[in-house]
matplotlib code that plots the C-alpha trace (Angstrom):
import matplotlib.pyplot as plt

x = [-19.8, -20.7, -19.7, -21.6, -20.9, -22.8, -25.8, -24.8, -22.8, -22.1, -18.6, -18.8, -16.6, -13.0, -13.3, -12.2, -12.2, -6.7, -4.8, -4.7, -7.9, -7.8, -4.0, -2.6, 0.1, 3.5, 6.7, 7.3, 5.2, 7.9, 8.0, 6.9, 9.2, 10.6, 7.2, 5.2, 1.7, 0.1, 1.7, -0.2, -3.4, -2.1, -1.2, 2.5, 5.0, 7.1, 8.5, 10.8, 11.1, 9.3, 6.0, 3.4, 2.1, -1.5, -3.3, -5.6, -4.3, -1.3, -2.3, 1.1, 3.0, 4.9, 6.0, 4.9, 7.0, 10.0, 9.6, 9.3, 12.5, 14.3, 13.1, 14.2, 17.7, 18.1, 16.4, 17.5, 16.2, 12.8, 11.7, 8.3, 6.2, 3.5, 0.1, -2.3, -6.0, -8.8, -9.0, -12.4, -12.7, -15.6, -13.7, -10.6, -12.6, -14.1, -10.6, -9.4, -12.5, -12.1, -8.4, -9.3, -12.2, -10.0, -7.3, -4.8, -1.3, -1.1, -1.7, 0.7, 0.3, -2.9, -4.1, -7.2, -9.6, -10.1, -13.8, -13.1, -11.0, -13.8, -15.1, -11.6, -10.6, -13.9, -13.6, -10.0, -8.8, -6.1, -4.0, -3.6, -0.5, 1.8, 0.7, 3.9, 6.1, 4.1, 2.9, 4.6, 3.9, 3.0, 0.5, -2.8, -5.0, -8.2, -6.1, -4.5, -7.9, -9.1, -6.8, -8.4, -10.9, -12.0, -9.2, -6.6, -4.5, -5.3, -4.4, -1.6, -2.5, -0.1, -2.2, -5.1, -7.6, -10.2, -12.0, -11.1, -12.3, -10.2, -11.1, -10.0, -8.1, -7.8, -11.6, -12.4, -9.9, -11.5, -14.9, -13.4, -14.6, -13.0, -12.5, -15.9, -16.3, -20.1, -22.4, -24.2, -20.8, -20.1, -23.3, -22.7, -19.2, -20.7, -23.2, -20.5, -18.1, -20.9, -21.3, -17.7, -17.4, -16.3, -17.5, -21.3, -21.8, -19.1, -20.0, -20.3, -19.6, -18.5, -18.1, -18.2, -21.8, -21.8, -23.4, -20.4, -18.4, -17.8, -21.5, -21.5, -18.6, -20.1, -23.7, -22.6, -21.0, -24.3, -26.1, -23.4, -23.1, -26.7, -26.4, -27.8, -26.3, -26.6, -26.1, -25.3, -22.5, -24.6, -25.3, -28.9, -30.0, -30.6, -30.8, -34.5, -34.3, -35.3, -31.6, -30.8, -33.7, -32.6, -29.1, -30.2, -32.7, -29.9, -27.8, -30.8, -31.5, -27.8, -28.5, -32.0, -30.9, -28.0, -25.1, -24.0, -23.6, -25.8, -22.6, -21.5, -24.1, -21.6, -18.4, -15.8, -12.6, -10.7, -13.8, -14.2, -10.5, -10.4, -13.3, -11.7, -8.3, -10.1, -11.7, -15.2, -15.7, -15.1, -15.1, -14.4, -14.8, -11.9, -9.1, -5.6, -3.9, -5.3, -2.9, 0.1, -1.9, -3.2, 0.4, 1.5, -1.5, -2.4, 0.5, -0.1, -1.3, -4.5, -5.9, -6.1, -7.3, -9.5, -11.9, -15.3, -18.0, -20.4, -23.9, -26.8, -24.5, -23.4, -19.7, -18.9, -18.2, -15.8, -15.6, -12.6, -10.9, -7.6, -5.8, -4.1, -1.6, -3.1, -1.3, -3.2, -3.9, -2.8, 0.5, 3.4, 6.0, 4.5, 7.9, 8.9, 5.3, 5.6, 9.0, 7.7, 4.7, 7.1, 9.2, 6.2, 4.6, 7.9, 8.5, 10.7, 8.0, 5.3, 7.4, 8.1, 4.4, 3.5, 6.3, 5.7, 1.9, 0.5, -1.0, -2.1, 0.4, -0.6, 1.9, 1.0, 4.6, 4.5, 1.6, 3.8, 7.1, 8.5, 9.9, 6.6, 4.6, 6.7, 6.0, 2.4, 0.8, -2.6, -1.4, -3.0, -6.4, -6.0, -5.2, -8.3, -10.4, -9.0, -9.8, -13.4, -13.9, -16.3, -16.0, -18.6, -20.7, -18.5, -20.0, -18.7, -21.3, -20.1, -20.7, -24.4, -24.4, -22.8, -25.0, -28.1, -26.9, -26.3, -29.6, -31.5, -29.7, -28.9, -32.6, -33.1, -30.3, -31.7, -35.0, -36.8, -37.8, -38.3, -35.8, -38.4, -38.9, -35.2, -34.5, -37.3, -36.2, -32.6, -33.8, -35.4, -32.3, -29.8, -31.8, -31.7, -28.0, -26.8, -29.3, -30.2]
y = [6.0, 4.1, 0.6, -2.0, -1.3, -1.6, 0.7, 1.0, 4.2, 5.0, 4.6, 3.3, 3.8, 4.7, 4.3, 7.8, 10.5, 25.4, 29.0, 26.9, 25.1, 21.7, 22.0, 19.8, 17.1, 18.5, 17.0, 14.9, 12.0, 9.5, 10.5, 7.0, 5.1, 3.1, 1.7, -1.0, -0.3, -2.4, -0.4, 2.6, 1.2, -1.2, -0.6, -1.5, 1.2, 0.9, 3.5, 6.4, 9.8, 13.1, 13.4, 16.1, 17.4, 18.7, 21.0, 23.9, 27.5, 28.3, 31.4, 31.5, 33.6, 30.7, 28.9, 25.5, 26.0, 26.9, 23.7, 21.7, 23.5, 21.9, 18.5, 19.1, 20.2, 16.9, 14.7, 15.8, 12.6, 12.7, 16.3, 17.4, 19.9, 21.8, 22.0, 24.5, 24.1, 26.4, 27.8, 26.2, 22.8, 21.8, 22.6, 20.8, 17.7, 17.8, 18.2, 15.1, 13.1, 14.1, 13.1, 9.7, 9.0, 9.5, 7.4, 10.2, 10.0, 13.9, 13.8, 11.7, 12.9, 14.8, 16.9, 15.1, 16.9, 14.4, 14.1, 12.8, 9.9, 7.3, 8.3, 8.3, 5.0, 3.2, 4.2, 3.1, 6.5, 6.5, 3.5, 1.9, 3.3, 1.3, 2.1, 0.9, 3.2, 6.3, 6.2, 8.1, 8.0, 11.7, 12.0, 13.1, 10.0, 11.7, 13.2, 9.9, 8.3, 10.8, 8.9, 5.5, 3.7, 0.2, 0.4, 0.8, 3.9, 5.6, 9.2, 10.4, 13.6, 16.5, 19.4, 19.2, 22.0, 23.2, 26.5, 29.3, 32.9, 35.9, 39.3, 42.9, 43.6, 47.3, 47.8, 46.0, 48.3, 51.4, 50.3, 49.2, 45.6, 42.4, 39.5, 37.6, 33.9, 33.6, 34.5, 37.0, 38.7, 38.6, 40.4, 42.9, 43.6, 44.1, 46.6, 48.4, 48.7, 49.9, 52.9, 54.0, 56.7, 55.1, 51.6, 52.2, 49.7, 47.1, 43.5, 41.5, 37.7, 36.3, 32.9, 31.0, 30.9, 30.9, 27.8, 25.5, 23.3, 26.2, 26.3, 22.6, 23.2, 26.3, 25.2, 21.8, 23.6, 25.1, 21.8, 19.9, 22.6, 22.3, 18.5, 17.6, 15.2, 14.2, 10.5, 8.1, 5.5, 2.9, 5.1, 6.0, 9.5, 11.5, 15.1, 15.6, 16.3, 19.3, 19.9, 20.2, 22.5, 24.7, 24.9, 25.9, 28.4, 30.0, 30.4, 31.8, 34.3, 35.5, 36.6, 37.9, 40.0, 41.6, 40.0, 37.9, 40.2, 39.5, 39.7, 36.5, 34.7, 35.0, 34.6, 31.9, 31.8, 34.6, 36.9, 37.1, 37.4, 40.4, 42.0, 41.3, 42.8, 45.8, 46.7, 45.7, 42.7, 42.4, 38.6, 35.9, 32.1, 30.8, 28.2, 28.5, 29.4, 33.0, 33.8, 34.2, 36.4, 38.6, 39.0, 40.4, 42.5, 43.8, 43.2, 41.4, 44.6, 44.7, 41.2, 38.2, 34.6, 32.9, 30.0, 30.2, 31.3, 29.2, 29.3, 29.5, 27.8, 25.0, 24.7, 25.3, 22.3, 23.2, 21.3, 19.1, 19.9, 19.1, 17.7, 14.4, 13.1, 10.5, 8.7, 8.4, 4.9, 6.1, 7.5, 5.8, 6.7, 5.4, 4.7, 8.3, 9.4, 7.4, 8.7, 12.3, 11.6, 10.5, 13.6, 16.0, 14.6, 14.4, 16.3, 18.8, 19.4, 19.8, 22.5, 24.2, 24.3, 25.8, 28.4, 29.6, 28.9, 28.5, 25.2, 23.2, 20.4, 16.7, 16.1, 16.8, 17.8, 21.0, 22.3, 22.2, 23.3, 26.3, 27.9, 27.4, 28.8, 31.9, 32.5, 31.3, 31.9, 30.7, 27.1, 25.9, 27.4, 25.6, 22.3, 22.7, 23.3, 20.2, 18.1, 19.4, 19.2, 16.9, 15.7, 16.0, 13.0, 10.2, 8.8, 7.4, 9.5, 12.6, 14.8, 14.0, 14.5, 17.9, 19.1, 18.0, 20.0, 23.1, 22.8, 22.6, 25.2, 28.0, 29.0, 28.8, 31.2, 33.5, 33.4, 31.6, 28.6, 27.7, 25.6, 22.8, 22.8, 22.8, 20.0, 17.8, 18.3, 17.4, 14.3, 13.1, 14.0, 12.4, 9.1, 9.0, 9.8, 7.6, 4.8, 4.5]
z = [112.2, 115.3, 116.3, 118.3, 121.9, 125.2, 124.9, 121.3, 121.1, 124.7, 126.2, 129.7, 132.8, 132.1, 128.4, 127.4, 128.5, 120.1, 110.4, 107.8, 107.4, 105.6, 105.0, 102.3, 102.9, 103.8, 102.5, 99.5, 98.2, 99.2, 102.8, 103.8, 101.5, 104.4, 105.3, 103.8, 102.5, 105.2, 108.0, 107.0, 108.3, 111.0, 114.6, 114.1, 114.7, 111.5, 109.2, 110.0, 108.2, 107.9, 109.7, 110.4, 113.7, 113.2, 115.7, 116.0, 115.4, 117.6, 119.7, 121.4, 118.9, 117.3, 120.5, 119.1, 116.0, 118.1, 120.1, 116.9, 115.6, 118.5, 117.5, 113.9, 115.0, 116.9, 114.4, 110.9, 109.2, 110.9, 110.3, 111.7, 109.9, 111.8, 110.2, 111.9, 111.4, 112.4, 115.9, 116.2, 117.6, 115.4, 112.2, 113.5, 114.1, 110.6, 109.1, 110.9, 109.9, 106.3, 106.3, 107.9, 105.6, 102.6, 104.2, 103.6, 105.0, 105.1, 108.9, 111.1, 114.7, 115.5, 118.4, 119.6, 121.9, 124.7, 124.0, 120.5, 121.6, 121.7, 118.2, 116.6, 118.3, 117.6, 113.9, 113.8, 112.7, 115.3, 116.5, 119.9, 121.7, 124.0, 127.5, 129.2, 127.1, 127.7, 131.3, 134.1, 137.9, 138.2, 135.3, 136.8, 136.7, 135.4, 132.6, 131.7, 131.6, 128.9, 126.4, 127.1, 125.0, 126.2, 128.7, 125.9, 125.3, 122.0, 122.6, 124.9, 126.8, 126.2, 127.7, 130.0, 130.6, 133.0, 133.1, 135.4, 135.8, 134.6, 136.1, 135.5, 138.7, 137.8, 137.4, 140.6, 142.4, 140.9, 142.3, 145.6, 145.4, 146.4, 144.1, 144.2, 145.1, 144.7, 141.8, 144.1, 144.6, 140.9, 140.1, 142.9, 141.6, 138.1, 139.4, 141.4, 138.4, 136.2, 138.6, 137.9, 135.2, 131.9, 132.8, 132.7, 129.8, 130.6, 130.0, 133.1, 133.1, 129.7, 128.3, 125.0, 124.1, 120.3, 118.8, 118.7, 121.1, 123.5, 124.2, 125.1, 127.6, 129.2, 129.4, 130.8, 133.7, 134.8, 134.5, 136.4, 139.1, 140.0, 140.2, 136.8, 134.4, 130.7, 131.2, 134.0, 134.2, 132.4, 129.5, 130.3, 129.4, 132.6, 131.4, 132.2, 135.9, 138.1, 138.8, 135.0, 134.5, 137.4, 136.0, 132.5, 134.0, 136.0, 132.8, 131.0, 133.8, 133.6, 130.0, 130.8, 133.7, 131.8, 133.8, 130.8, 127.8, 124.8, 122.7, 124.3, 122.2, 119.3, 121.3, 120.9, 122.9, 121.2, 120.9, 124.6, 125.2, 122.9, 124.7, 128.1, 127.0, 125.4, 128.7, 127.6, 130.0, 133.7, 134.2, 131.7, 131.9, 129.9, 129.6, 131.0, 127.7, 128.0, 130.9, 128.6, 126.3, 129.1, 130.5, 127.2, 126.4, 129.9, 132.3, 135.7, 137.4, 135.3, 135.5, 137.8, 137.9, 140.4, 140.7, 139.0, 141.5, 143.4, 142.0, 144.6, 147.1, 144.7, 144.2, 140.6, 138.5, 135.6, 132.3, 131.8, 128.6, 127.1, 124.1, 123.4, 120.8, 118.5, 115.7, 112.4, 111.3, 107.8, 108.8, 106.9, 109.5, 112.7, 114.3, 114.0, 115.1, 118.3, 119.0, 118.6, 120.9, 123.6, 123.2, 122.9, 126.1, 128.1, 131.3, 129.4, 126.9, 129.5, 131.3, 128.0, 127.2, 130.6, 130.5, 126.9, 126.3, 129.8, 128.8, 131.8, 132.4, 132.6, 135.5, 139.1, 140.0, 137.9, 139.9, 143.0, 141.5, 143.3, 140.2, 138.3, 141.2, 141.3, 137.6, 137.6, 141.0, 139.7, 139.4, 142.7, 141.6, 138.3, 140.0, 142.2, 139.1, 137.4, 140.5, 140.5, 136.8, 135.0, 131.4, 128.7, 127.7, 126.5, 123.3, 120.1, 118.3, 120.1, 117.1, 117.3, 121.1, 121.1, 118.2, 120.2, 123.2, 121.1, 119.2, 122.5, 124.6, 122.1, 121.6, 125.4, 126.3, 123.5, 125.5, 122.6, 124.6, 128.2, 130.2, 130.5, 126.7, 126.0, 128.4, 127.1, 123.5, 124.5, 126.2, 123.0, 120.9, 123.3, 123.4, 119.6, 119.5, 122.4, 122.8, 119.1]

ax = plt.figure().add_subplot(projection="3d")
ax.plot(x, y, z, "-o")
ax.set_aspect("equal")
plt.show()
């Protein structure tokens, strides 16, 4: 699937940057009747009519559909049908690839995880978008850059993401502990809460450590926080360093010492959220979308949000996440698709997504808006996390890269290999995936 690029599959510099699985095409077979056959695979924006918006499972209780209903009321001749895929990023990606490889017009506008942009663009599964028609002065630059491939815009951001720490405010109060800012304070808080009757076996610090994309995101944070890296700006593999080994060992020790629950080895986003809301977890590394769920399930008096803790004196480096709108190369109604992308990423839509789904907005102004700050007081913490965040390795063969990371790190956090062995094995695998 790779193309010929500098260092073969590596994307340099600024080039790049949550169910109905494998849903079938929505709408009638003639939905693209106003387009020519060639437009389905070209970068021209021709063809108007019904389209589909395809994303992962909507965990907001139908708020995405309500927003699409507004579009449909205003655009009766260009109806949008929501297709929800799996809640799991890996399965979403495979559904998109299957659709593209069969050149199906079932998917028109797709939700592209920012780390897939290079792969999807290089393989011509999504089309180049008109930069001048989509840019806005207050889009956060690092977020905008996630949609670029070879300095061309292929996927317009609609929600960014950076990890933050949710904590059980009620349990900390019972134990008489302050909100921690360092890992040492986190472990002390866990010990204190476990001394409170009824909380003896509470899980400490949770994250997404099942063997899937969440593991790549979480483990990368420990590597990056200790000053390690997977690759450098030129594309050379740099994972085998004392800093990377130290970061992985720190994560392994979190499991070994009982501060990261063993159950987290099987947790994806919603698994940990359920444990947190059920009172079985004290701290949870998670994405911003959880805030709305916690408000509904717990109420603001029982939980809080803060920055992730420093580790051995190192300021925590979160993983930059987020999703972008891409237009399928095989869509037959690309003019409508582009019109929808502009609407779905507009200031009004960004505010709607924040208010109804607590998705992190792409525009800097919303993080300083007094109305939004009154509703979501954690926004400054989230913005600081975004500013400190680091992206995952940028590679056209990203599927191979993330699989290599998971294959190396999962046995290590299960205490089945040493940090040194895991890092050495990953170095070999990354060189094969990135450098060819």
